DRENNU-251332 format. One record per residue: chain; x, y, z of N, C-alpha, C in turn. Coordinates in steps of 0.05 Angstrom, whole numbers, plus 5000, padded with zeros to 4 digits. Layout:
BEGIN
A|X|Y|Z|X|Y|Z|X|Y|Z
...
***
This chain:
BEGIN
A|5223|5380|4844|5210|5357|4856|5217|5355|4883
A|5201|5341|4898|5204|5339|4925|5215|5310|4931
A|5234|5312|4951|5245|5283|4956|5229|5278|4983
A|5219|5253|4978|5197|5249|5000|5210|5236|5025
A|5236|5226|5023|5255|5218|5045|5257|5247|5061
A|5266|5264|5047|5276|5291|5063|5249|5300|5075
A|5231|5301|5061|5204|5313|5074|5192|5297|5096
A|5197|5270|5095|5189|5257|5121|5208|5264|5143
A|5233|5266|5140|5254|5274|5162|5249|5304|5169
A|5240|5322|5152|5233|5343|5159|5208|5348|5177
A|5190|5332|5170|5166|5333|5187|5170|5322|5213
A|5183|5301|5215|5191|5292|5240|5207|5308|5262
A|5221|5323|5245|5240|5343|5261|5227|5370|5268
A|5208|5379|5254|5194|5401|5257|5183|5404|5287
A|5166|5387|5290|5153|5389|5319|5136|5358|5323
A|5123|5355|5345|5111|5333|5346|5082|5334|5329
A|5069|5313|5331|5040|5313|5315|5025|5341|5323
A|5016|5350|5297|5005|5379|5299|4978|5379|5281
A|4969|5404|5278|4947|5406|5260|4947|5400|5231
A|4973|5396|5224|4982|5391|5194|4993|5365|5190
A|5000|5346|5214|5012|5324|5206|5008|5302|5229
A|5003|5278|5224|5002|5259|5244|5020|5236|5237
A|5028|5219|5257|5043|5201|5250|5033|5172|5262
A|5039|5149|5251|5027|5124|5260|5045|5100|5258
A|5047|5084|5276|5060|5057|5273|5056|5043|5247
A|5030|5039|5243|5020|5024|5223|4992|5031|5215
A|4984|5023|5194|4955|5025|5182|4942|5000|5185
A|4917|4995|5195|4898|4971|5195|4877|4975|5178
A|4879|4969|5154|4850|4974|5134|4838|4947|5132
A|4842|4929|5153|4830|4900|5142|4804|4900|5161
A|4803|4918|5182|4777|4919|5199|4764|4945|5194
A|4737|4945|5206|4723|4968|5204|4734|4994|5225
A|4741|4980|5247|4754|5000|5268|4780|5014|5257
A|4798|4998|5244|4821|5006|5229|4814|5033|5207
A|4797|5022|5189|4786|5042|5169|4773|5068|5181
A|4761|5063|5203|4746|5085|5217|4769|5107|5222
A|4791|5097|5241|4805|5116|5250|4824|5126|5230
A|4828|5113|5208|4843|5126|5187|4829|5149|5171
A|4800|5144|5168|4785|5162|5155|4780|5187|5172
A|4781|5181|5200|4780|5202|5219|4801|5223|5216
A|4823|5213|5212|4847|5232|5210|4849|5248|5185
A|4841|5233|5164|4839|5244|5138|4819|5270|5140
A|4795|5260|5153|4770|5287|5155|4783|5308|5170
A|4797|5299|5193|4804|5321|5212|4828|5337|5200
A|4852|5326|5191|4872|5344|5173|4864|5357|5153
A|4845|5346|5135|4838|5360|5110|4819|5385|5120
A|4800|5381|5141|4784|5405|5150|4803|5431|5161
A|4826|5418|5175|4843|5438|5192|4861|5453|5174
A|4862|5441|5148|4883|5453|5132|4871|5454|5103
A|4854|5471|5099|4842|5471|5073|4861|5488|5053
A|4883|5500|5059|4901|5517|5044|4921|5506|5035
A|4932|5481|5047|4956|5471|5045|4954|5442|5048
A|4975|5428|5041|4977|5397|5044|4976|5391|5069
A|4966|5370|5082|4973|5356|5106|4983|5330|5098
A|4993|5317|5123|5007|5291|5116|5005|5270|5140
A|5003|5247|5136|5003|5224|5157|5029|5209|5147
A|5046|5205|5167|5073|5188|5164|5070|5160|5180
A|5070|5139|5167|5065|5113|5176|5092|5097|5176
A|5095|5085|5200|5119|5071|5204|5138|5084|5223
A|5129|5101|5241|5144|5112|5263|5135|5105|5288
A|5153|5105|5309|5144|5099|5334|5133|5122|5348
A|5112|5125|5362|5096|5147|5370|5113|5162|5392
A|5125|5148|5413|5139|5159|5433|5165|5170|5428
A|5184|5156|5411|5210|5154|5409|5216|5171|5382
A|5197|5173|5365|5198|5183|5337|5219|5166|5316
A|5221|5141|5326|5240|5122|5314|5227|5115|5290
A|5245|5117|5266|5235|5106|5235|5234|5075|5239
A|5215|5063|5241|5218|5028|5241|5206|5017|5218
A|5192|5032|5202|5181|5025|5177|5158|5006|5180
A|5144|4999|5156|5119|4983|5154|5119|4968|5126
A|5104|4954|5123|5105|4933|5098|5094|4952|5076
A|5103|4947|5053|5097|4959|5027|5071|4958|5024
A|5056|4981|5022|5024|4983|5021|5020|4991|4994
A|5013|4972|4974|5009|4979|4949|4979|4978|4943
A|4969|5003|4944|4936|5007|4945|4929|5031|4930
A|4934|5032|4907|4930|5061|4888|4900|5071|4891
A|4884|5049|4901|4856|5058|4904|4844|5061|4934
A|4863|5070|4949|4858|5082|4976|4838|5107|4976
A|4839|5121|4950|4828|5146|4951|4796|5139|4946
A|4790|5110|4934|4761|5102|4933|4751|5098|4961
A|4766|5090|4979|4758|5086|5007|4744|5110|5020
A|4766|5131|5016|4757|5154|5026|4729|5167|5011
A|4729|5165|4983|4707|5176|4970|4683|5162|4979
A|4682|5135|4989|4659|5122|4995|4644|5128|5020
A|4667|5142|5037|4653|5145|5065|4652|5175|5075
A|4670|5195|5059|4666|5223|5064|4655|5241|5040
A|4639|5259|5050|4627|5279|5031|4649|5303|5032
A|4655|5315|5006|4670|5333|4999|4699|5321|5006
A|4708|5294|4994|4731|5280|5002|4755|5299|4990
A|4775|5300|5004|4800|5312|4998|4820|5290|4980
A|4833|5303|4960|4848|5284|4942|4873|5273|4957
A|4874|5247|4964|4900|5239|4975|4918|5221|4962
A|4940|5216|4966|4960|5197|4955|4974|5183|4976
A|4978|5160|4973|4994|5143|4991|5021|5132|4977
A|5044|5138|4988|5071|5136|4973|5089|5118|4996
A|5104|5099|4981|5121|5083|4996|5150|5090|4993
A|5161|5098|5019|5184|5113|5016|5211|5093|5028
A|5228|5087|5015|5250|5069|5028|5266|5085|5041
A|5282|5076|5065|5299|5086|5081|5324|5069|5082
A|5347|5073|5078|5375|5062|5074|5378|5042|5100
A|5368|5052|5128|5370|5031|5149|5352|5013|5151
A|5330|5011|5134|5309|4992|5140|5314|4971|5116
A|5299|4948|5126|5307|4920|5103|5291|4931|5081
A|5300|4915|5058|5289|4926|5033|5258|4920|5030
A|5247|4900|5045|5217|4898|5045|5205|4917|5061
A|5213|4935|5080|5203|4953|5098|5206|4984|5088
A|5186|4996|5083|5188|5028|5078|5173|5044|5102
A|5170|5072|5093|5159|5088|5114|5131|5099|5091
A|5108|5098|5102|5085|5107|5085|5083|5138|5087
A|5081|5145|5067|5074|5179|5069|5046|5182|5055
A|5025|5194|5070|4997|5203|5063|4998|5228|5058
A|4993|5239|5032|4990|5269|5027|4963|5275|5024
A|4949|5295|5040|4923|5306|5035|4925|5329|5019
A|4914|5333|5000|4914|5356|4984|4894|5381|4998
A|4900|5405|4995|4879|5425|5001|4854|5425|4990
A|4834|5435|4997|4805|5433|4985|4791|5456|5002
A|4769|5470|4989|4750|5491|4999|4732|5485|5017
A|4721|5462|5013|4698|5448|5029|4701|5435|5051
A|4686|5433|5072|4688|5418|5093|4679|5388|5089
A|4697|5370|5098|4690|5341|5093|4677|5332|5119
A|4657|5313|5114|4641|5299|5137|4634|5274|5126
A|4627|5254|5149|4622|5227|5141|4591|5223|5130
A|4590|5216|5101|4564|5215|5093|4551|5189|5099
A|4563|5171|5110|4556|5146|5122|4573|5139|5144
A|4561|5125|5163|4574|5115|5188|4592|5091|5181
A|4609|5093|5202|4628|5065|5199|4643|5063|5229
A|4640|5035|5239|4643|5032|5264|4629|5049|5285
A|4643|5063|5300|4631|5080|5319|4626|5108|5311
A|4629|5114|5288|4625|5143|5275|4603|5143|5261
A|4581|5162|5267|4555|5160|5256|4556|5176|5231
A|4538|5179|5213|4537|5192|5192|4534|5220|5199
A|4541|5239|5183|4540|5270|5191|4562|5279|5206
A|4582|5260|5221|4598|5272|5236|4623|5285|5220
A|4634|5308|5236|4658|5321|5219|4678|5322|5245
A|4706|5326|5232|4725|5326|5252|4747|5350|5247
A|4760|5355|5267|4783|5378|5265|4804|5368|5280
A|4830|5381|5274|4852|5375|5294|4852|5394|5313
A|4860|5386|5337|4867|5406|5361|4894|5393|5374
A|4914|5406|5368|4937|5397|5373|4944|5372|5358
A|4947|5352|5370|4951|5325|5359|4928|5304|5358
A|4908|5314|5364|4885|5298|5369|4864|5309|5349
A|4847|5285|5336|4825|5290|5317|4798|5290|5333
A|4786|5309|5336|4760|5310|5353|4736|5315|5333
A|4715|5303|5345|4689|5313|5327|4681|5340|5334
A|4669|5354|5315|4657|5383|5321|4630|5384|5305
A|4614|5403|5320|4587|5403|5309|4585|5432|5302
A|4608|5448|5305|4611|5478|5299|4613|5481|5269
A|4610|5501|5257|4620|5512|5229|4652|5514|5230
A|4663|5501|5212|4694|5501|5208|4701|5525|5193
A|4713|5547|5204|4720|5568|5185|4746|5560|5166
A|4746|5576|5145|4771|5571|5127|4792|5581|5137
A|4816|5569|5137|4837|5573|5156|4862|5575|5133
A|4880|5594|5142|4907|5594|5124|4929|5591|5147
A|4925|5577|5171|4945|5577|5191|4972|5569|5185
A|4972|5545|5170|4997|5532|5164|5013|5534|5138
A|5002|5552|5126|5010|5555|5092|5039|5560|5098
A|5052|5580|5110|5078|5587|5109|5096|5566|5123
A|5084|5557|5142|5105|5534|5152|5108|5504|5132
A|5084|5497|5120|5086|5477|5103|5100|5485|5077
A|5099|5508|5067|5115|5519|5045|5143|5514|5051
A|5152|5526|5075|5181|5523|5081|5189|5492|5085
A|5174|5476|5096|5183|5449|5097|5185|5434|5073
A|5171|5439|5054|5169|5431|5028|5190|5439|5011
A|5195|5468|5015|5221|5480|5000|5248|5467|5010
A|5249|5456|5031|5272|5449|5042|5272|5416|5041
A|5253|5412|5024|5257|5381|5019|5261|5374|4986
A|5270|5399|4973|5272|5393|4949|5295|5373|4942
A|5298|5364|4915|5312|5345|4909|5341|5359|4896
A|5360|5342|4896|5386|5349|4885|5395|5330|4867
A|5418|5337|4850|5434|5318|4834|5446|5295|4854
A|5457|5306|4876|5467|5288|4895|5451|5268|4903
A|5424|5281|4914|5407|5259|4925|5399|5235|4905
A|5394|5247|4881|5390|5228|4858|5408|5208|4855
A|5433|5217|4853|5455|5201|4849|5463|5173|4867
A|5455|5188|4896|5460|5174|4922|5440|5148|4921
A|5415|5161|4910|5389|5141|4907|5399|5117|4886
A|5407|5122|4869|5410|5101|4844|5434|5085|4856
A|5455|5092|4866|5474|5077|4878|5470|5062|4897
A|5454|5072|4918|5442|5054|4939|5424|5030|4928
A|5406|5036|4914|5389|5018|4900|5403|4997|4886
A|5421|5003|4866|5434|4984|4846|5459|4968|4860
A|5468|4980|4882|5497|4970|4893|5490|4960|4923
A|5481|4970|4936|5479|4961|4965|5451|4947|4970
A|5432|4953|4958|5405|4941|4966|5401|4913|4946
A|5411|4918|4919|5403|4896|4903|5430|4887|4887
A|5450|4887|4896|5475|4880|4884|5474|4851|4881
A|5458|4831|4891|5459|4804|4887|5436|4797|4863
A|5426|4813|4851|5407|4811|4826|5411|4830|4804
A|5395|4821|4784|5397|4839|4761|5387|4863|4767
A|5397|4890|4764|5386|4910|4766|5393|4933|4743
A|5369|4947|4739|5373|4965|4713|5361|4995|4720
A|5368|5017|4700|5356|5037|4707|5347|5053|4677
A|5332|5072|4678|5323|5088|4655|5313|5116|4660
A|5326|5129|4647|5320|5161|4648|5303|5173|4630
A|5282|5186|4641|5261|5200|4624|5260|5230|4624
A|5258|5239|4601|5258|5269|4596|5282|5281|4613
A|5304|5270|4616|5326|5277|4628|5324|5290|4653
A|5300|5282|4667|5290|5291|4694|5289|5266|4711
A|5274|5244|4705|5265|5226|4720|5285|5199|4718
A|5289|5186|4738|5306|5163|4737|5289|5138|4754
A|5284|5118|4740|5270|5094|4748|5287|5069|4749
A|5293|5060|4776|5309|5033|4777|5292|5010|4780
A|5300|4987|4773|5287|4965|4779|5305|4941|4781
A|5297|4921|4799|5313|4899|4802|5292|4870|4802
A|5304|4852|4797|5285|4827|4798|5302|4805|4788
A|5287|4779|4793|5304|4757|4781|5288|4744|4752
A|5300|4743|4734|5283|4738|4712|5279|4708|4711
A|5256|4705|4697|5242|4677|4696|5225|4672|4674
A|5222|4652|4664|5209|4649|4635|5186|4626|4645
A|5160|4634|4637|5140|4613|4644|5123|4613|4617
A|5119|4593|4605|5105|4588|4579|5112|4609|4560
A|5134|4608|4552|5144|4628|4532|5140|4659|4540
A|5136|4662|4568|5133|4694|4573|5152|4703|4594
A|5168|4722|4594|5191|4729|4607|5177|4750|4629
A|5184|4740|4655|5174|4754|4684|5198|4767|4695
A|5194|4782|4718|5211|4785|4734|5197|4775|4761
A|5210|4760|4781|5203|4760|4807|5220|4768|4827
A|5210|4774|4851|5224|4787|4876|5229|4818|4867
A|5212|4829|4855|5213|4855|4840|5213|4880|4861
A|5227|4898|4857|5231|4925|4867|5233|4942|4848
A|5217|4967|4846|5218|4984|4828|5214|5013|4838
A|5235|5031|4837|5233|5053|4850|5236|5081|4831
A|5224|5102|4835|5224|5126|4825|5246|5147|4839
A|5272|5143|4831|5292|5153|4847|5293|5183|4858
A|5282|5200|4840|5281|5227|4842|5263|5235|4866
A|5241|5221|4872|5227|5228|4892|5230|5209|4916
A|5245|5189|4917|5253|5167|4932|5221|5155|4941
A|5212|5145|4919|5185|5132|4920|5186|5107|4908
A|5175|5081|4924|5180|5054|4917|5154|5054|4900
A|5154|5045|4874|5131|5043|4857|5119|5013|4860
A|5136|4995|4865|5124|4967|4866|5143|4951|4885
A|5133|4933|4901|5148|4914|4911|5137|4888|4917
A|5148|4867|4913|5133|4840|4917|5152|4818|4922
A|5151|4798|4942|5168|4776|4948|5158|4755|4937
A|5131|4755|4927|5117|4736|4914|5108|4736|4884
A|5091|4759|4881|5082|4758|4852|5103|4763|4829
A|5094|4759|4805|5113|4763|4782|5101|4786|4765
A|5121|4802|4755|5113|4827|4735|5127|4821|4708
A|5111|4838|4688|5131|4845|4663|5131|4872|4665
A|5154|4880|4651|5163|4913|4649|5163|4919|4619
A|5153|4939|4612|5158|4953|4585|5158|4981|4588
A|5177|4993|4567|5179|5024|4567|5188|5031|4541
A|5178|5060|4539|5189|5071|4512|5203|5099|4524
A|5208|5119|4504|5216|5145|4508|5203|5156|4532
A|5175|5158|4533|5156|5174|4549|5144|5158|4570
A|5144|5131|4571|5128|5117|4590|5144|5093|4600
A|5133|5086|4624|5141|5059|4636|5120|5044|4649
A|5115|5015|4641|5091|5004|4645|5098|4979|4662
A|5084|4974|4687|5087|4952|4703|5059|4935|4699
A|5060|4908|4693|5041|4893|4691|5045|4872|4713
A|5029|4867|4732|5025|4847|4752|5012|4829|4749
A|5023|4805|4754|5007|4777|4752|5008|4764|4780
A|4986|4748|4780|4983|4733|4811|4975|4707|4803
A|4996|4685|4815|4994|4660|4809|4969|4646|4827
A|4952|4633|4813|4926|4621|4827|4924|4590|4818
A|4919|4571|4828|4909|4548|4824|4906|4532|4844
A|4894|4505|4838|4890|4485|4859|4902|4458|4849
A|4907|4445|4875|4923|4415|4867|4948|4422|4852
A|4968|4443|4859|4989|4445|4845|4987|4451|4813
A|4968|4457|4808|4964|4468|4776|4958|4497|4781
A|4981|4511|4774|4980|4542|4778|4981|4554|4748
A|4968|4576|4746|4967|4588|4724|4969|4622|4732
A|4980|4640|4713|4986|4664|4722|4966|4689|4707
A|4947|4701|4724|4929|4716|4714|4938|4745|4719
A|4937|4763|4698|4940|4793|4699|4925|4802|4720
A|4939|4817|4740|4921|4828|4761|4920|4860|4754
A|4941|4875|4752|4938|4903|4746|4959|4913|4733
A|4952|4936|4717|4976|4951|4700|4977|4978|4708
A|5003|4986|4716|5006|5015|4728|5029|5030|4702
A|5016|5050|4695|5030|5063|4673|5042|5089|4683
A|5065|5096|4680|5076|5123|4686|5083|5133|4660
A|5072|5163|4656|5078|5174|4632|5092|5202|4642
A|5117|5207|4625|5129|5230|4636|5125|5254|4613
A|5129|5277|4623|5126|5304|4604|5147|5323|4603
A|5150|5338|4584|5174|5350|4583|5174|5376|4604
A|5150|5379|4617|5149|5404|4632|5155|5394|4664
A|5168|5369|4666|5172|5360|4691|5151|5349|4708
A|5132|5342|4692|5108|5331|4707|5103|5305|4697
A|5092|5284|4715|5085|5258|4702|5060|5247|4720
A|5047|5229|4707|5022|5219|4716|5023|5189|4717
A|5010|5178|4738|5005|5146|4739|4979|5142|4735
A|4973|5126|4717|4950|5108|4707|4950|5081|4719
A|4927|5073|4732|4926|5046|4735|4899|5034|4723
A|4904|5009|4717|4878|4995|4704|4879|4967|4715
A|4852|4962|4727|4853|4935|4739|4846|4916|4712
A|4860|4891|4713|4856|4873|4690|4845|4845|4700
A|4843|4844|4728|4838|4817|4737|4811|4806|4731
A|4812|4778|4724|4784|4764|4721|4790|4739|4729
A|4780|4734|4756|4787|4711|4775|4780|4684|4756
A|4796|4664|4761|4783|4638|4748|4763|4626|4766
A|4746|4612|4748|4722|4596|4762|4725|4568|4759
A|4720|4555|4779|4722|4525|4789|4698|4512|4794
A|4695|4486|4790|4675|4470|4799|4662|4478|4828
A|4636|4482|4831|4632|4490|4859|4630|4470|4876
A|4623|4445|4869|4623|4422|4888|4651|4414|4898
A|4666|4410|4879|4698|4412|4885|4709|4430|4905
A|4702|4459|4898|4708|4480|4917|4696|4478|4944
A|4672|4469|4946|4657|4464|4972|4677|4448|4991
A|4687|4422|4978|4700|4402|4992|4727|4413|5003
A|4741|4429|4982|4764|4442|4991|4763|4463|5016
A|4743|4478|5010|4735|4501|5033|4732|4486|5059
A|4720|4469|5063|4712|4452|5082|4738|4444|5097
A|4752|4433|5080|4778|4420|5089|4796|4443|5101
A|4799|4464|5083|4818|4489|5097|4802|4499|5126
A|4779|4499|5126|4771|4508|5152|4777|4488|5173
A|4775|4466|5170|4781|4444|5190|4812|4442|5193
A|4827|4452|5175|4864|4454|5180|4864|4478|5199
A|4850|4501|5196|4851|4523|5211|4841|4519|5240
A|4819|4498|5243|4812|4496|5267|4831|4477|5285
A|4845|4460|5266|4870|4443|5281|4893|4463|5291
A|4899|4484|5272|4915|4502|5281|4907|4521|5307
A|4883|4523|5308|4874|4541|5329|4875|4526|5357
A|4872|4494|5352|4870|4476|5377|4902|4470|5385
A|4918|4478|5369|4948|4470|5371|4955|4443|5370
A|4941|4430|5347|4941|4403|5342|4963|4399|5323
A|4981|4380|5327|5005|4375|5310|4997|4367|5278
A|5007|4379|5262|5001|4380|5232|5022|4358|5222
A|5014|4344|5200|5028|4329|5184|5042|4341|5166
A|5061|4337|5145|5074|4344|5125|5057|4354|5104
A|5039|4341|5099|5021|4350|5076|5001|4366|5085
A|4993|4373|5111|4977|4390|5120|4992|4422|5123
A|5019|4416|5133|5035|4443|5131|5035|4452|5102
A|5039|4435|5082|5038|4444|5054|5013|4461|5046
A|4991|4445|5056|4966|4458|5052|4962|4484|5066
A|4976|4489|5093|4970|4510|5108|4987|4534|5090
A|5005|4528|5079|5021|4549|5062|5008|4562|5043
A|4991|4547|5031|4975|4552|5009|4947|4562|5017
A|4940|4563|5044|4913|4567|5052|4902|4598|5042
A|4922|4618|5044|4915|4643|5037|4902|4643|5005
A|4918|4636|4986|4907|4631|4960|4887|4619|4957
A|4883|4592|4967|4857|4578|4967|4838|4588|4975
A|4836|4602|4998|4811|4615|5008|4805|4643|4989
A|4825|4650|4981|4821|4674|4960|4803|4665|4936
A|4813|4641|4928|4798|4627|4903|4768|4622|4911
A|4765|4612|4933|4741|4608|4945|4720|4631|4947
A|4734|4654|4958|4719|4679|4957|4708|4685|4934
A|4732|4684|4914|4724|4693|4888|4703|4682|4870
A|4701|4655|4881|4682|4638|4868|4652|4640|4886
A|4646|4658|4907|4623|4656|4916|4620|4650|4945
A|4645|4637|4959|4642|4631|4982|4652|4656|4998
A|4623|4672|5009|4630|4701|5019|4642|4701|5045
A|4640|4680|5060|4654|4680|5088|4683|4675|5087
A|4695|4664|5064|4721|4654|5063|4743|4680|5069
A|4735|4702|5057|4757|4723|5065|4759|4733|5097
A|4731|4733|5105|4730|4735|5138|4743|4715|5149
A|4742|4689|5142|4757|4668|5156|4786|4671|5158
A|4796|4679|5131|4826|4687|5127|4834|4710|5145
A|4818|4730|5148|4824|4753|5167|4828|4746|5197
A|4807|4725|5203|4807|4721|5232|4831|4699|5239
A|4843|4687|5215|4864|4670|5224|4889|4685|5221
A|4891|4711|5218|4916|4724|5214|4933|4721|5237
A|4929|4720|5261|4949|4716|5283|4961|4689|5281
A|4946|4671|5272|4952|4643|5278|4975|4640|5252
A|4970|4651|5231|4987|4648|5207|5016|4663|5210
A|5011|4685|5224|5033|4705|5232|5051|4693|5248
A|5043|4674|5267|5058|4663|5288|5075|4635|5282
A|5067|4629|5259|5076|4603|5247|5104|4604|5238
A|5121|4581|5241|5153|4583|5238|5157|4586|5208
A|5136|4578|5195|5139|4583|5166|5132|4606|5158
A|5155|4627|5147|5144|4655|5147|5132|4654|5118
A|5135|4639|5100|5123|4638|5075|5092|4643|5080
A|5083|4631|5103|5051|4630|5105|5043|4658|5111
A|5056|4672|5128|5045|4699|5130|5046|4717|5110
A|5074|4713|5090|5076|4729|5067|5058|4727|5048
A|5047|4700|5044|5025|4690|5028|4998|4708|5038
A|4993|4710|5062|4973|4725|5076|4971|4752|5065
A|4994|4764|5069|4998|4795|5063|4990|4800|5033
A|5002|4780|5014|4998|4785|4986|4971|4783|4981
A|4955|4764|4993|4930|4758|4987|4911|4780|4995
A|4920|4794|5015|4899|4817|5028|4906|4837|5007
A|4929|4841|4999|4936|4863|4978|4919|4862|4953
A|4917|4835|4943|4901|4830|4920|4871|4838|4926
A|4867|4827|4951|4834|4835|4961|4830|4868|4959
A|4848|4879|4969|4839|4909|4968|4840|4918|4939
A|4858|4911|4925|4857|4922|4897|4834|4916|4880
A|4821|4888|4889|4802|4877|4871|4774|4894|4882
A|4776|4896|4907|4750|4909|4923|4751|4941|4909
A|4766|4956|4909|4767|4979|4902|4774|4987|4871
A|4775|4966|4859|4782|4966|4827|4757|4965|4812
A|4731|4962|4822|4708|4959|4809|4703|4932|4798
A|4718|4916|4807|4706|4885|4802|4691|4874|4820
***
């Protein structure tokens, strides 16, 4: 098994950005421009490395190579985005990798692009990239090309060497368990479970009981062998169940109006472990959004837009408006899920205003809502 933290360190130490890996300070998949840039690099790295894995490391300063981390990016359906725009799309995987020097809500993102035989190109346009465009890597740049891309084995030996030097060990596993349970989560209930004598999952959270159901909040879950964070949320609540062969996480999202909150199952993620050292992750979207009276929602929607307008103008808000501002991300999400199509875009446009507010819960709520939006969009709902 590959220790993803070691792999990232070895990629960064090997050389600067190249034809087999790229690094980014952060991903921005809220906008068409951000999606286009991400897809362009996926396309270019895949075409330039058809015989081996390619990588994108997210959360690294471009100039200094300093690991600064990024938000936990919980989006198992990022593959659906790639499939939607690329012909002959490569299989990709996004993993959240914790580092000891980073705050526990920050990780380094690792995008793994699997090898494939056929050339990828855009089957439909996005932002400034027209349909039919293909990209390759030249040094650290992803550039469009109209020439036929030859099958290459250029980086095979280099990648094999880097991956072999990133294999796990008992010491790395034990260090990871101690770091998780003692240093990072010594202030809350922490547990671990070993599967097939090979895999170790650690989890921590605050127990809470809501209407006779046991939840964990402020949850952090990590597959220690590979140094991959499976789940992290400062807001949402989850239930955890396991047997000898599997570990299941069910995520809930609190939604409601006028202080009447209910908990709706959002997604279930199940890890199944096998005797041969292999495991698989299966996700299932469970979300059925609550439906409200349209006339009442129309009034609430307009009130929220008026509140955002006050914020834009710098108008002083009273206490009740500050409370409403904290709930705006979830309220606009309810409006969007009930047919107010512009509500999501209005929320995205307010991102910088919410981020600059002294009440950090407001921006945290924004990030949680955007995470739910991504899951719902690419989950087939």
